[in-house]
C-alpha positions as CSV (number, residue, x, y, z in Angstrom):
1,M,72.0,161.3,91.0
2,I,74.0,164.4,90.1
3,E,72.3,166.1,87.2
4,H,74.0,169.5,86.7
5,V,77.3,171.3,87.6
6,S,78.1,175.0,87.4
7,T,81.0,177.2,88.5
8,K,82.0,180.9,88.6
9,G,85.6,181.9,88.9
10,F,86.6,178.3,89.8
11,K,90.2,177.7,88.5
12,G,89.4,180.2,85.8
13,F,86.4,178.3,84.4
14,N,82.7,179.3,84.3
15,I,80.9,176.0,83.8
16,N,77.2,175.5,83.3
17,E,76.4,172.0,81.9
18,A,74.3,168.9,82.5
19,V,75.8,165.7,83.9
20,H,74.5,162.4,82.6
21,P,74.2,159.2,84.7
22,K,77.5,157.9,83.2
23,T,79.8,160.6,82.2
24,I,83.5,160.5,81.2
25,Y,85.4,163.7,80.7
26,T,88.1,163.7,78.0
27,G,90.3,166.4,76.5
28,K,93.7,168.0,76.4
29,N,95.6,169.1,79.5
30,K,94.2,172.3,81.0
31,S,90.8,171.7,79.3
32,G,88.9,171.5,82.6
33,K,88.5,167.7,83.2
34,S,89.8,167.9,86.7
35,S,88.1,171.2,87.3
36,R,84.7,169.7,86.9
37,S,85.4,166.8,89.2
38,H,87.0,169.2,91.7
39,A,84.0,171.5,91.6
40,I,81.6,168.6,92.2
41,A,83.8,167.3,95.2
42,L,84.1,170.8,96.7
43,T,80.3,171.4,96.5
44,I,79.5,168.1,98.2
45,L,82.4,167.8,100.7
46,G,83.5,171.4,101.2
47,Y,87.1,170.5,100.2
48,V,88.8,168.5,97.4
49,P,90.5,165.4,98.8
50,F,92.3,164.3,95.6
51,A,93.6,167.7,94.5
52,A,97.3,168.6,94.5
53,K,96.6,171.1,97.4
54,T,94.0,169.8,99.9
55,S,92.6,172.0,102.6
56,K,89.3,172.5,104.5
57,I,90.0,176.2,105.4
58,A,87.9,178.6,103.3
59,G,90.8,181.1,102.7
60,Q,93.2,178.4,101.4
61,I,90.4,176.9,99.3
62,L,89.8,180.3,97.6
63,N,93.5,180.9,97.1
64,D,94.1,177.4,95.6
65,F,91.0,177.2,93.3
66,G,89.6,180.7,92.9
67,V,90.5,183.7,90.7
68,G,90.0,187.0,92.3
69,D,88.1,187.6,95.6
70,S,85.0,185.3,95.0
71,M,84.3,181.8,93.7
72,T,81.1,179.7,93.4
73,T,80.5,176.0,92.7
74,A,77.1,174.3,92.5
75,I,75.5,171.0,91.6
76,T,71.9,169.8,91.1
77,C,71.3,166.4,92.7
78,N,67.9,164.7,92.3
79,G,66.3,168.0,91.5
80,V,67.8,169.9,94.5
81,E,70.4,172.6,93.9
82,F,73.4,172.8,96.3
83,E,75.8,175.8,96.2
84,R,79.0,176.9,98.0
85,H,80.2,180.5,97.6
86,F,83.5,181.8,98.8
87,S,84.3,185.5,99.1
88,R,87.0,187.8,100.5
89,N,86.1,191.1,102.2
90,K,88.2,194.3,102.4
91,D,90.1,193.1,105.4
92,G,91.2,190.0,103.6
93,A,89.1,187.5,105.5
94,V,87.4,184.7,103.5
95,S,83.9,183.5,104.3
96,Q,81.9,180.6,103.0
97,R,78.1,180.7,102.3
98,M,76.0,177.6,101.6
99,R,72.6,177.6,99.9
100,V,70.1,174.9,99.1
101,D,67.7,175.8,96.3
102,K,68.8,179.5,96.6
103,K,68.2,179.5,100.4
104,K,71.0,180.1,102.8
105,V,71.4,177.3,105.3
106,S,73.8,176.2,108.0
107,A,76.5,173.5,107.5
108,A,74.4,171.0,109.4
109,D,71.2,171.7,107.4
110,Y,73.3,171.5,104.2
111,A,74.5,168.0,105.1
112,V,71.0,166.9,106.0
113,A,69.7,168.2,102.7
114,L,72.4,166.3,100.8
115,S,71.4,163.2,102.7
116,H,67.8,163.6,101.7
117,A,68.8,164.3,98.1
118,G,70.4,160.9,97.7
119,N,73.6,161.4,99.7
120,P,76.0,161.8,96.7
121,R,79.5,160.6,97.4
122,I,82.9,161.1,95.8
123,V,85.6,158.4,95.3
124,D,89.2,158.9,94.2
125,V,90.1,156.1,91.8
126,N,93.8,156.3,92.7
127,D,93.0,156.0,96.4
128,F,90.5,153.2,95.7
129,M,93.0,151.1,93.8
130,Q,95.4,151.2,96.8
131,L,92.8,149.8,99.2
132,S,92.7,146.1,100.2
133,D,90.1,143.8,98.6
134,Q,87.9,143.8,101.6
135,K,88.0,147.7,101.9
136,K,87.2,147.9,98.2
137,I,84.2,145.7,98.7
138,D,83.1,147.7,101.8
139,L,83.4,151.0,99.9
140,L,81.5,149.7,96.9
141,F,78.7,148.5,99.1
142,N,78.7,151.8,100.8
143,L,78.4,153.7,97.5
144,F,75.9,151.3,95.9
145,P,74.0,149.6,98.8
146,P,72.1,146.6,97.4
147,D,68.4,146.2,97.9
148,A,68.7,142.7,99.2
149,D,69.6,141.7,102.8
150,L,73.3,142.2,103.3
151,K,73.7,139.3,105.7
152,N,72.0,137.0,103.3
153,L,74.2,138.3,100.5
154,E,77.3,137.8,102.6
155,S,76.2,134.2,103.3
156,K,75.8,133.6,99.6
157,I,79.2,135.1,99.0
158,D,80.8,132.8,101.6
159,K,79.1,129.8,100.0
160,A,80.3,131.0,96.6
161,K,83.8,131.3,97.9
162,Q,83.6,127.8,99.4
163,T,82.3,126.4,96.2
164,A,85.1,128.1,94.3
165,N,87.7,126.7,96.7
166,E,86.2,123.2,96.3
167,L,86.3,123.6,92.5
168,Q,89.9,124.7,92.6
169,A,90.8,121.7,94.8
170,K,89.0,119.4,92.3
171,E,90.8,121.1,89.4
172,R,94.2,120.5,91.1
173,T,93.3,116.9,91.8
174,L,92.2,116.3,88.2
175,T,95.3,118.1,86.9
176,S,97.4,115.7,89.0
177,V,95.5,112.7,87.7
178,I,95.9,113.8,84.1
179,Q,99.6,114.3,84.7
180,R,99.9,110.8,86.2
181,L,97.9,109.3,83.3
182,T,100.0,111.1,80.8
183,A,103.2,109.8,82.4
184,S,101.8,106.3,82.6
185,K,100.7,106.3,79.0
186,S,104.2,106.6,77.9
187,E,105.1,103.6,80.0
188,I,102.4,101.3,78.6
189,Q,103.7,98.5,76.5
190,L,101.2,97.3,74.0
191,P,101.2,93.5,73.3
192,A,102.8,92.4,70.1
193,G,100.7,91.1,67.3
194,S,97.7,92.2,65.3
195,L,94.3,93.1,66.9
196,P,92.8,89.7,66.0
197,E,95.7,87.8,67.5
198,I,95.5,89.9,70.7
199,R,91.7,89.2,70.8
200,A,92.3,85.5,70.4
201,R,94.9,85.4,73.2
202,I,92.5,87.3,75.4
203,E,89.7,84.8,74.7
204,K,92.1,81.9,75.4
205,L,93.2,83.5,78.7
206,T,89.5,84.2,79.6
207,K,88.7,80.5,79.0
208,Q,91.7,79.4,81.1
209,V,90.5,81.6,83.9
210,K,87.0,80.3,83.7
211,D,88.3,76.7,83.7
212,A,90.4,77.5,86.7
213,Q,87.4,78.9,88.5
214,E,85.4,75.7,87.7
215,N,88.2,73.5,89.0
216,L,88.5,75.6,92.1
217,K,84.7,75.3,92.7
218,Q,84.9,71.5,92.2
219,I,87.8,71.3,94.6
220,E,85.8,73.2,97.2
221,I,82.9,70.7,96.7
222,D,85.2,67.7,97.1
223,E,86.7,69.1,100.2
224,A,83.3,69.8,101.6
225,K,82.3,66.1,100.9
226,I,85.5,64.8,102.5
227,E,84.9,67.0,105.5
228,A,81.3,65.8,105.7
229,A,82.5,62.1,105.5
230,E,85.1,62.7,108.1
231,K,82.5,64.3,110.4
232,A,80.2,61.3,109.8
233,K,83.1,58.9,110.6
234,N,83.9,60.8,113.8
235,D,80.2,60.8,114.7
236,E,80.0,57.0,114.1
237,R,83.2,56.5,116.1
238,E,81.7,58.5,119.0
239,R,78.5,56.5,118.8
240,A,80.4,53.2,118.7
241,N,82.5,54.4,121.6
242,K,79.4,55.4,123.6
243,A,77.8,52.0,122.8
244,A,81.0,50.2,123.8
245,L,81.1,52.1,127.1
246,E,77.5,51.2,127.7
247,L,78.2,47.6,126.8
248,A,81.2,47.5,129.0
249,E,79.2,48.9,131.9
250,S,76.5,46.4,131.2
251,T,79.2,43.6,131.1
252,R,80.6,44.9,134.4
253,R,77.2,44.7,136.0
254,T,76.7,41.2,134.6
255,V,80.0,40.1,135.9
256,N,79.3,41.5,139.3
257,E,75.9,39.8,139.3
258,I,77.6,36.5,138.3
259,K,80.1,36.8,141.1
260,E,77.3,37.6,143.5
261,K,75.3,34.5,142.3
262,E,78.4,32.3,142.6
263,K,78.9,33.6,146.1
264,L,75.2,32.8,146.9
265,Q,75.5,29.4,145.1
266,A,78.5,28.5,147.2
267,E,76.7,29.5,150.4
268,F,73.7,27.6,149.3
269,D,75.7,24.5,148.6
270,R,77.4,24.7,151.9
271,I,74.1,25.0,153.7
272,M,72.5,22.2,151.8
273,E,75.4,19.9,152.7
274,S,74.9,20.6,156.4
275,K,72.2,18.9,158.5
276,E,68.9,20.5,158.8
277,G,68.7,22.7,161.9
278,D,72.5,22.8,162.3
279,F,74.3,26.1,162.9
280,V,74.8,28.0,159.7
281,P,77.9,30.2,159.7
282,G,77.1,33.7,158.8
283,V,73.5,33.4,160.1
284,E,72.3,34.3,163.6
285,S,72.5,31.3,165.9
286,S,68.7,31.4,166.5
287,K,68.0,30.8,162.9
288,T,68.2,27.4,161.0
289,V,68.6,26.5,157.4
290,D,64.8,26.5,157.1
291,A,64.8,30.1,158.4
292,V,67.4,31.2,155.9
293,F,66.1,29.2,152.9
294,P,62.4,28.4,153.7
295,D,61.8,27.2,150.2
296,K,65.0,25.3,149.7
297,K,63.3,22.2,148.4
298,T,61.6,24.0,145.6
299,W,64.2,26.7,145.0
300,P,65.8,26.0,141.6
301,P,69.6,25.9,141.8
302,L,71.5,28.7,140.0
303,K,72.7,27.9,136.5
304,L,75.8,30.1,136.0
305,A,77.4,30.5,132.6
306,K,80.8,29.1,132.2
307,H,83.8,31.3,132.5
308,E,84.5,30.6,128.8
309,T,81.1,32.1,127.9
310,V,81.9,35.4,129.7
311,Q,85.3,35.6,128.2
312,E,83.8,35.1,124.7
313,S,81.3,37.8,125.4
314,I,83.9,40.3,126.4
315,Q,86.2,39.3,123.5
316,K,83.3,40.0,121.2
317,I,83.0,43.5,122.7
318,I,86.7,44.1,122.2
319,D,86.6,42.9,118.6
320,T,83.6,45.1,117.8
321,M,85.3,48.2,119.2
322,K,88.5,47.5,117.2
323,D,86.5,47.1,114.0
324,A,84.9,50.5,114.8
325,G,88.4,52.1,115.0
326,C,88.3,52.6,118.8
327,E,91.9,51.5,119.5
328,V,92.3,53.9,122.4
329,C,88.7,54.2,123.6
330,A,88.1,54.0,127.3
331,G,85.5,51.3,126.8
332,L,88.1,49.1,125.1
333,I,90.5,49.5,127.9
334,V,87.8,48.6,130.5
335,A,86.8,45.5,128.5
336,K,90.4,44.3,128.3
337,M,90.7,44.8,132.1
338,E,87.6,42.7,132.7
339,L,88.8,40.0,130.3
340,N,92.2,39.8,132.2
341,K,90.3,39.1,135.4
342,F,88.9,35.9,134.0
343,K,92.2,34.9,132.5
């Protein structure tokens, strides 16, 4: 913190005054406003970067800012006094002497002492305003380094920027929505009639919608019932078809058994008509009727059903399958084929 500034022979001013933490110099032209800031800058930097004539050569500095052959500028920073004295000898050469708390030091020691005293810095507002935003931020952080972690601070800044961008995007979206709603508002056509009439129409439409929903629900229930009945009918048809097939197969086996019995009956009758012990065709010559039919006297003759009885049985199967709706079932076709054999 710069606390005091003093000059001798600097631009014609001899200044000796305190500097407060926040100081603004005001006054008429040539009143010494720039002289004070130039003196502070010269004491700290060794030259004046924002003066009309800027040079780091001691002779030129004395010629530009001094009056006569000597000039002194000094400041007190955090209790430490820093002084630069410029003088011209008889030969015209200009030298610069630096002192810290009245002790002569080298340029390097002078810089180190300034660093230890708080490292005061000078900023030209005009140059600052011409910098980019990022360079302005960097310079401000350099002048006033925060106590917090810079990386953490930069992360917070990035998050704040991201949040700001998101808010701006939301703002643009909301603005667009508002514009569309405003445009749509002008296109809305309110229904004719008073509010009670509109409310009555709404209630009527609501009831119609509710009735339509109930009707739709009932239609769905009826369709489900029809579908279930159709499924049951198909299942019954499949069961009838299966039963008919089984009956047809049973009938086929019965017919085959009847044919086999007729064949045996005919063979039996033929043998019975022949003399006992005669040759029986179809039997080995060494065998007799007694050998083929040892129990012929007690064997009960076969009692075959009449052809009409078989036909009636098959016809009953056909009629049953027709009643069940099996007009094109495989069992019906087989039954008809078996009936045609007897016809």
